[in-house]
N, CA, C and O atoms as a GROMACS GRO file, in nm:
protein
  412
    1MET      N    1   5.997 -10.168   9.199
    1MET     CA    2   5.863 -10.218   9.181
    1MET      C    3   5.868 -10.370   9.194
    1MET      O    4   5.962 -10.433   9.147
    2TYR      N    5   5.766 -10.429   9.255
    2TYR     CA    6   5.757 -10.574   9.269
    2TYR      C    7   5.627 -10.623   9.205
    2TYR      O    8   5.525 -10.555   9.210
    3VAL      N    9   5.633 -10.738   9.147
    3VAL     CA   10   5.515 -10.802   9.090
    3VAL      C   11   5.492 -10.930   9.167
    3VAL      O   12   5.584 -11.010   9.183
    4ASP      N   13   5.371 -10.950   9.214
    4ASP     CA   14   5.339 -11.071   9.289
    4ASP      C   15   5.277 -11.173   9.194
    4ASP      O   16   5.166 -11.154   9.145
    5LEU      N   17   5.349 -11.281   9.170
    5LEU     CA   18   5.301 -11.389   9.084
    5LEU      C   19   5.288 -11.514   9.170
    5LEU      O   20   5.384 -11.588   9.187
    6GLY      N   21   5.170 -11.536   9.222
    6GLY     CA   22   5.149 -11.655   9.305
    6GLY      C   23   5.229 -11.651   9.433
    6GLY      O   24   5.293 -11.750   9.469
    7ALA      N   25   5.227 -11.539   9.503
    7ALA     CA   26   5.295 -11.520   9.632
    7ALA      C   27   5.447 -11.518   9.620
    7ALA      O   28   5.516 -11.530   9.722
    8LYS      N   29   5.499 -11.505   9.502
    8LYS     CA   30   5.644 -11.490   9.484
    8LYS      C   31   5.669 -11.347   9.439
    8LYS      O   32   5.582 -11.285   9.378
    9LYS      N   33   5.787 -11.295   9.468
    9LYS     CA   34   5.819 -11.159   9.429
    9LYS      C   35   5.918 -11.160   9.314
    9LYS      O   36   6.014 -11.237   9.311
   10LEU      N   37   5.892 -11.071   9.221
   10LEU     CA   38   5.977 -11.054   9.105
   10LEU      C   39   6.014 -10.907   9.103
   10LEU      O   40   5.925 -10.822   9.109
   11ILE      N   41   6.141 -10.875   9.094
   11ILE     CA   42   6.187 -10.737   9.098
   11ILE      C   43   6.186 -10.680   8.957
   11ILE      O   44   6.244 -10.740   8.865
   12LEU      N   45   6.122 -10.566   8.939
   12LEU     CA   46   6.124 -10.496   8.811
   12LEU      C   47   6.214 -10.374   8.826
   12LEU      O   48   6.206 -10.302   8.925
   13ALA      N   49   6.301 -10.351   8.727
   13ALA     CA   50   6.396 -10.241   8.733
   13ALA      C   51   6.432 -10.197   8.592
   13ALA      O   52   6.385 -10.253   8.493
   14GLU      N   53   6.519 -10.095   8.585
   14GLU     CA   54   6.572 -10.052   8.457
   14GLU      C   55   6.723 -10.054   8.464
   14GLU      O   56   6.783 -10.017   8.565
   15ARG      N   57   6.784 -10.097   8.354
   15ARG     CA   58   6.929 -10.103   8.342
   15ARG      C   59   6.966 -10.047   8.206
   15ARG      O   60   6.929 -10.104   8.103
   16LEU      N   61   7.038  -9.936   8.205
   16LEU     CA   62   7.082  -9.874   8.080
   16LEU      C   63   6.967  -9.862   7.981
   16LEU      O   64   6.978  -9.904   7.866
   17GLU      N   65   6.858  -9.803   8.026
   17GLU     CA   66   6.739  -9.780   7.944
   17GLU      C   67   6.667  -9.908   7.902
   17GLU      O   68   6.576  -9.903   7.820
   18GLN      N   69   6.707 -10.022   7.956
   18GLN     CA   70   6.641 -10.149   7.928
   18GLN      C   71   6.560 -10.188   8.051
   18GLN      O   72   6.610 -10.182   8.163
   19LYS      N   73   6.436 -10.227   8.031
   19LYS     CA   74   6.351 -10.270   8.141
   19LYS      C   75   6.378 -10.418   8.167
   19LYS      O   76   6.376 -10.500   8.075
   20ILE      N   77   6.403 -10.450   8.294
   20ILE     CA   78   6.434 -10.588   8.330
   20ILE      C   79   6.347 -10.633   8.447
   20ILE      O   80   6.300 -10.552   8.527
   21ALA      N   81   6.328 -10.763   8.454
   21ALA     CA   82   6.264 -10.828   8.569
   21ALA      C   83   6.365 -10.930   8.620
   21ALA      O   84   6.429 -11.000   8.541
   22VAL      N   85   6.379 -10.939   8.751
   22VAL     CA   86   6.481 -11.026   8.809
   22VAL      C   87   6.418 -11.121   8.910
   22VAL      O   88   6.348 -11.079   9.002
   23GLU      N   89   6.444 -11.249   8.891
   23GLU     CA   90   6.405 -11.354   8.986
   23GLU      C   91   6.533 -11.401   9.053
   23GLU      O   92   6.622 -11.455   8.986
   24VAL      N   93   6.545 -11.382   9.184
   24VAL     CA   94   6.665 -11.420   9.259
   24VAL      C   95   6.646 -11.562   9.312
   24VAL      O   96   6.546 -11.591   9.377
   25LYS      N   97   6.742 -11.650   9.284
   25LYS     CA   98   6.738 -11.788   9.330
   25LYS      C   99   6.863 -11.818   9.411
   25LYS      O  100   6.973 -11.774   9.377
   26SER      N  101   6.845 -11.894   9.520
   26SER     CA  102   6.958 -11.924   9.609
   26SER      C  103   7.019 -12.061   9.586
   26SER      O  104   7.138 -12.079   9.612
   27PHE      N  105   6.942 -12.158   9.538
   27PHE     CA  106   6.989 -12.295   9.517
   27PHE      C  107   7.041 -12.356   9.647
   27PHE      O  108   7.135 -12.436   9.644
   28LEU      N  109   6.983 -12.321   9.760
   28LEU     CA  110   7.027 -12.375   9.888
   28LEU      C  111   6.944 -12.496   9.927
   28LEU      O  112   6.823 -12.499   9.906
   29GLY      N  113   7.010 -12.596   9.984
   29GLY     CA  114   6.940 -12.709  10.042
   29GLY      C  115   6.885 -12.811   9.944
   29GLY      O  116   6.811 -12.900   9.984
   30GLU      N  117   6.919 -12.800   9.817
   30GLU     CA  118   6.869 -12.894   9.718
   30GLU      C  119   6.988 -12.940   9.632
   30GLU      O  120   7.094 -12.878   9.634
   31SER      N  121   6.967 -13.046   9.560
   31SER     CA  122   7.069 -13.082   9.461
   31SER      C  123   7.066 -12.974   9.353
   31SER      O  124   6.962 -12.913   9.330
   32GLU      N  125   7.179 -12.951   9.288
   32GLU     CA  126   7.184 -12.849   9.184
   32GLU      C  127   7.085 -12.878   9.073
   32GLU      O  128   7.021 -12.787   9.020
   33LEU      N  129   7.072 -13.006   9.036
   33LEU     CA  130   6.981 -13.041   8.928
   33LEU      C  131   6.836 -13.014   8.966
   33LEU      O  132   6.760 -12.960   8.886
   34GLN      N  133   6.797 -13.051   9.088
   34GLN     CA  134   6.660 -13.025   9.133
   34GLN      C  135   6.634 -12.875   9.143
   34GLN      O  136   6.530 -12.827   9.099
   35ALA      N  137   6.728 -12.801   9.199
   35ALA     CA  138   6.713 -12.656   9.211
   35ALA      C  139   6.705 -12.591   9.074
   35ALA      O  140   6.627 -12.498   9.054
   36CYS      N  141   6.784 -12.640   8.980
   36CYS     CA  142   6.782 -12.588   8.844
   36CYS      C  143   6.648 -12.615   8.778
   36CYS      O  144   6.590 -12.527   8.713
   37ARG      N  145   6.598 -12.735   8.793
   37ARG     CA  146   6.468 -12.772   8.737
   37ARG      C  147   6.359 -12.680   8.790
   37ARG      O  148   6.276 -12.630   8.714
   38ASP      N  149   6.359 -12.658   8.920
   38ASP     CA  150   6.259 -12.572   8.982
   38ASP      C  151   6.274 -12.427   8.934
   38ASP      O  152   6.175 -12.361   8.904
   39ALA      N  153   6.398 -12.379   8.928
   39ALA     CA  154   6.423 -12.241   8.885
   39ALA      C  155   6.382 -12.219   8.741
   39ALA      O  156   6.322 -12.116   8.709
   40ILE      N  157   6.413 -12.313   8.653
   40ILE     CA  158   6.379 -12.297   8.511
   40ILE      C  159   6.227 -12.306   8.492
   40ILE      O  160   6.171 -12.235   8.409
   41GLY      N  161   6.162 -12.394   8.566
   41GLY     CA  162   6.016 -12.401   8.559
   41GLY      C  163   5.951 -12.270   8.603
   41GLY      O  164   5.859 -12.220   8.537
   42GLN      N  165   5.999 -12.216   8.712
   42GLN     CA  166   5.946 -12.090   8.762
   42GLN      C  167   5.979 -11.977   8.664
   42GLN      O  168   5.896 -11.889   8.640
   43PHE      N  169   6.100 -11.979   8.608
   43PHE     CA  170   6.142 -11.880   8.509
   43PHE      C  171   6.047 -11.881   8.390
   43PHE      O  172   6.006 -11.776   8.342
   44ALA      N  173   6.012 -12.000   8.342
   44ALA     CA  174   5.921 -12.012   8.227
   44ALA      C  175   5.783 -11.954   8.258
   44ALA      O  176   5.722 -11.888   8.174
   45ILE      N  177   5.735 -11.978   8.378
   45ILE     CA  178   5.605 -11.922   8.419
   45ILE      C  179   5.613 -11.771   8.424
   45ILE      O  180   5.527 -11.702   8.369
   46TYR      N  181   5.715 -11.718   8.491
   46TYR     CA  182   5.731 -11.573   8.500
   46TYR      C  183   5.744 -11.510   8.362
   46TYR      O  184   5.684 -11.406   8.334
   47ARG      N  185   5.821 -11.573   8.275
   47ARG     CA  186   5.842 -11.519   8.140
   47ARG      C  187   5.709 -11.513   8.065
   47ARG      O  188   5.681 -11.414   7.997
   48ALA      N  189   5.627 -11.616   8.076
   48ALA     CA  190   5.497 -11.617   8.009
   48ALA      C  191   5.407 -11.506   8.060
   48ALA      O  192   5.341 -11.437   7.982
   49VAL      N  193   5.404 -11.487   8.192
   49VAL     CA  194   5.321 -11.381   8.250
   49VAL      C  195   5.374 -11.244   8.211
   49VAL      O  196   5.297 -11.155   8.177
   50LEU      N  197   5.506 -11.226   8.216
   50LEU     CA  198   5.565 -11.097   8.180
   50LEU      C  199   5.536 -11.061   8.035
   50LEU      O  200   5.510 -10.945   8.004
   51ARG      N  201   5.541 -11.158   7.946
   51ARG     CA  202   5.515 -11.131   7.804
   51ARG      C  203   5.377 -11.069   7.785
   51ARG      O  204   5.356 -10.988   7.695
   52ARG      N  205   5.283 -11.107   7.870
   52ARG     CA  206   5.147 -11.055   7.856
   52ARG      C  207   5.124 -10.929   7.939
   52ARG      O  208   5.056 -10.837   7.895
   53SER      N  209   5.180 -10.924   8.058
   53SER     CA  210   5.156 -10.812   8.149
   53SER      C  211   5.255 -10.697   8.134
   53SER      O  212   5.218 -10.580   8.147
   54TYR      N  213   5.380 -10.731   8.107
   54TYR     CA  214   5.487 -10.632   8.095
   54TYR      C  215   5.574 -10.669   7.975
   54TYR      O  216   5.689 -10.709   7.993
   55PRO      N  217   5.522 -10.658   7.854
   55PRO     CA  218   5.593 -10.710   7.736
   55PRO      C  219   5.726 -10.641   7.706
   55PRO      O  220   5.807 -10.697   7.632
   56ASP      N  221   5.749 -10.524   7.761
   56ASP     CA  222   5.875 -10.455   7.734
   56ASP      C  223   5.986 -10.490   7.833
   56ASP      O  224   6.095 -10.434   7.827
   57TYR      N  225   5.959 -10.583   7.925
   57TYR     CA  226   6.060 -10.626   8.023
   57TYR      C  227   6.127 -10.755   7.979
   57TYR      O  228   6.063 -10.844   7.921
   58LYS      N  229   6.258 -10.765   8.006
   58LYS     CA  230   6.334 -10.888   7.983
   58LYS      C  231   6.357 -10.953   8.119
   58LYS      O  232   6.389 -10.884   8.216
   59LEU      N  233   6.340 -11.084   8.127
   59LEU     CA  234   6.353 -11.157   8.253
   59LEU      C  235   6.494 -11.212   8.270
   59LEU      O  236   6.550 -11.274   8.179
   60TYR      N  237   6.551 -11.189   8.388
   60TYR     CA  238   6.683 -11.241   8.425
   60TYR      C  239   6.669 -11.327   8.549
   60TYR      O  240   6.587 -11.301   8.636
   61LEU      N  241   6.751 -11.430   8.556
   61LEU     CA  242   6.762 -11.516   8.673
   61LEU      C  243   6.889 -11.474   8.746
   61LEU      O  244   6.998 -11.485   8.690
   62ALA      N  245   6.876 -11.428   8.869
   62ALA     CA  246   6.992 -11.386   8.948
   62ALA      C  247   7.037 -11.503   9.035
   62ALA      O  248   6.960 -11.555   9.115
   63ILE      N  249   7.163 -11.544   9.017
   63ILE     CA  250   7.218 -11.656   9.094
   63ILE      C  251   7.361 -11.625   9.137
   63ILE      O  252   7.429 -11.540   9.078
   64ARG      N  253   7.403 -11.695   9.241
   64ARG     CA  254   7.540 -11.678   9.290
   64ARG      C  255   7.641 -11.726   9.186
   64ARG      O  256   7.613 -11.818   9.109
   65ASP      N  257   7.757 -11.665   9.185
   65ASP     CA  258   7.861 -11.700   9.089
   65ASP      C  259   7.906 -11.845   9.103
   65ASP      O  260   7.938 -11.910   9.003
   66VAL      N  261   7.910 -11.898   9.225
   66VAL     CA  262   7.953 -12.037   9.243
   66VAL      C  263   7.855 -12.135   9.178
   66VAL      O  264   7.897 -12.238   9.126
   67ILE      N  265   7.727 -12.104   9.181
   67ILE     CA  266   7.627 -12.188   9.115
   67ILE      C  267   7.642 -12.177   8.964
   67ILE      O  268   7.640 -12.278   8.893
   68TYR      N  269   7.655 -12.056   8.915
   68TYR     CA  270   7.670 -12.039   8.769
   68TYR      C  271   7.794 -12.115   8.721
   68TYR      O  272   7.787 -12.187   8.622
   69ASN      N  273   7.906 -12.098   8.791
   69ASN     CA  274   8.031 -12.160   8.749
   69ASN      C  275   8.029 -12.312   8.761
   69ASN      O  276   8.089 -12.382   8.679
   70SER      N  277   7.960 -12.364   8.862
   70SER     CA  278   7.962 -12.510   8.882
   70SER      C  279   7.856 -12.583   8.800
   70SER      O  280   7.872 -12.702   8.772
   71PHE      N  281   7.748 -12.516   8.763
   71PHE     CA  282   7.642 -12.586   8.691
   71PHE      C  283   7.621 -12.532   8.549
   71PHE      O  284   7.620 -12.610   8.454
   72PHE      N  285   7.604 -12.403   8.536
   72PHE     CA  286   7.565 -12.348   8.406
   72PHE      C  287   7.681 -12.335   8.307
   72PHE      O  288   7.657 -12.312   8.188
   73GLU      N  289   7.804 -12.351   8.353
   73GLU     CA  290   7.915 -12.355   8.258
   73GLU      C  291   7.945 -12.497   8.211
   73GLU      O  292   8.026 -12.516   8.121
   74GLU      N  293   7.879 -12.595   8.270
   74GLU     CA  294   7.892 -12.734   8.227
   74GLU      C  295   7.806 -12.756   8.102
   74GLU      O  296   7.716 -12.676   8.074
   75PRO      N  297   7.832 -12.864   8.026
   75PRO     CA  298   7.754 -12.888   7.903
   75PRO      C  299   7.602 -12.889   7.925
   75PRO      O  300   7.529 -12.832   7.844
   76ILE      N  301   7.553 -12.953   8.032
   76ILE     CA  302   7.408 -12.955   8.055
   76ILE      C  303   7.355 -12.814   8.080
   76ILE      O  304   7.247 -12.780   8.034
   77GLY      N  305   7.431 -12.735   8.152
   77GLY     CA  306   7.391 -12.596   8.177
   77GLY      C  307   7.386 -12.514   8.050
   77GLY      O  308   7.295 -12.434   8.031
   78GLN      N  309   7.484 -12.534   7.962
   78GLN     CA  310   7.488 -12.462   7.835
   78GLN      C  311   7.369 -12.500   7.746
   78GLN      O  312   7.313 -12.415   7.677
   79ILE      N  313   7.333 -12.627   7.748
   79ILE     CA  314   7.216 -12.672   7.672
   79ILE      C  315   7.090 -12.602   7.723
   79ILE      O  316   7.008 -12.553   7.644
   80LEU      N  317   7.075 -12.597   7.855
   80LEU     CA  318   6.957 -12.532   7.913
   80LEU      C  319   6.955 -12.383   7.883
   80LEU      O  320   6.849 -12.328   7.851
   81ILE      N  321   7.069 -12.317   7.891
   81ILE     CA  322   7.077 -12.174   7.860
   81ILE      C  323   7.031 -12.150   7.717
   81ILE      O  324   6.952 -12.059   7.691
   82GLU      N  325   7.081 -12.230   7.626
   82GLU     CA  326   7.047 -12.213   7.485
   82GLU      C  327   6.900 -12.248   7.457
   82GLU      O  328   6.828 -12.171   7.394
   83ASP      N  329   6.857 -12.364   7.503
   83ASP     CA  330   6.721 -12.410   7.473
   83ASP      C  331   6.613 -12.325   7.541
   83ASP      O  332   6.507 -12.301   7.483
   84GLU      N  333   6.639 -12.280   7.662
   84GLU     CA  334   6.540 -12.203   7.738
   84GLU      C  335   6.560 -12.052   7.727
   84GLU      O  336   6.484 -11.975   7.785
   85ASN      N  337   6.662 -12.011   7.651
   85ASN     CA  338   6.693 -11.869   7.633
   85ASN      C  339   6.705 -11.798   7.768
   85ASN      O  340   6.642 -11.694   7.792
   86LEU      N  341   6.786 -11.856   7.857
   86LEU     CA  342   6.804 -11.802   7.991
   86LEU      C  343   6.898 -11.682   7.989
   86LEU      O  344   6.998 -11.681   7.917
   87LYS      N  345   6.864 -11.583   8.069
   87LYS     CA  346   6.949 -11.466   8.089
   87LYS      C  347   6.981 -11.460   8.238
   87LYS      O  348   6.895 -11.486   8.322
   88PHE      N  349   7.105 -11.425   8.271
   88PHE     CA  350   7.149 -11.429   8.410
   88PHE      C  351   7.208 -11.297   8.458
   88PHE      O  352   7.269 -11.222   8.382
   89ILE      N  353   7.187 -11.272   8.586
   89ILE     CA  354   7.267 -11.178   8.662
   89ILE      C  355   7.343 -11.266   8.759
   89ILE      O  356   7.283 -11.328   8.847
   90VAL      N  357   7.474 -11.271   8.744
   90VAL     CA  358   7.558 -11.355   8.828
   90VAL      C  359   7.620 -11.263   8.934
   90VAL      O  360   7.680 -11.161   8.901
   91PHE      N  361   7.605 -11.300   9.062
   91PHE     CA  362   7.655 -11.213   9.167
   91PHE      C  363   7.745 -11.287   9.265
   91PHE      O  364   7.733 -11.408   9.285
   92ASP      N  365   7.835 -11.210   9.324
   92ASP     CA  366   7.924 -11.259   9.430
   92ASP      C  367   7.853 -11.229   9.562
   92ASP      O  368   7.842 -11.114   9.602
   93ALA      N  369   7.805 -11.333   9.628
   93ALA     CA  370   7.727 -11.315   9.750
   93ALA      C  371   7.809 -11.257   9.865
   93ALA      O  372   7.757 -11.181   9.946
   94GLU      N  373   7.937 -11.293   9.872
   94GLU     CA  374   8.021 -11.242   9.980
   94GLU      C  375   8.049 -11.094   9.964
   94GLU      O  376   8.044 -11.018  10.061
   95LYS      N  377   8.079 -11.052   9.842
   95LYS     CA  378   8.110 -10.911   9.816
   95LYS      C  379   7.984 -10.828   9.790
   95LYS      O  380   7.988 -10.705   9.788
   96GLU      N  381   7.872 -10.898   9.769
   96GLU     CA  382   7.744 -10.834   9.740
   96GLU      C  383   7.752 -10.744   9.618
   96GLU      O  384   7.707 -10.629   9.620
   97VAL      N  385   7.812 -10.799   9.510
   97VAL     CA  386   7.824 -10.726   9.384
   97VAL      C  387   7.786 -10.817   9.267
   97VAL      O  388   7.800 -10.939   9.274
   98ILE      N  389   7.739 -10.755   9.161
   98ILE     CA  390   7.712 -10.828   9.038
   98ILE      C  391   7.845 -10.848   8.966
   98ILE      O  392   7.918 -10.753   8.943
   99SER      N  393   7.875 -10.973   8.932
   99SER     CA  394   8.001 -11.002   8.864
   99SER      C  395   7.984 -11.016   8.713
   99SER      O  396   8.078 -10.990   8.637
  100GLN      N  397   7.863 -11.057   8.668
  100GLN     CA  398   7.842 -11.076   8.524
  100GLN      C  399   7.694 -11.057   8.489
  100GLN      O  400   7.605 -11.090   8.567
  101TRP      N  401   7.673 -11.004   8.369
  101TRP     CA  402   7.541 -11.005   8.306
  101TRP      C  403   7.553 -11.100   8.190
  101TRP      O  404   7.639 -11.082   8.104
  102LYS      N  405   7.469 -11.201   8.185
  102LYS     CA  406   7.472 -11.300   8.076
  102LYS      C  407   7.343 -11.289   7.997
  102LYS      O  408   7.236 -11.325   8.045
  103ASN      N  409   7.356 -11.238   7.875
  103ASN     CA  410   7.238 -11.224   7.788
  103ASN      C  411   7.230 -11.342   7.698
  103ASN      O  412   7.139 -11.352   7.616
   0.00000   0.00000   0.00000
């Protein structure tokens, strides 16, 4: 199922009896900080809409493992994860597999 929020697509799915919504971000062509700022802003908007429209869904940000490891494991990334209550699906783009679920 897809939800259209301002011409963007958000994937709705179920994982182990938990309802999830996934926003996939590529972080291509921008500085990591700018891409992160944009992704977190969009994440906050989606989360607000989901709370009202689909309150039983949890929102995850899907990003490549190299982005997670290079930015979100750094102190600034950890602060953002904690303050913004970010949840991640970390994937290996080359192998096309999910490598981590970060709640």
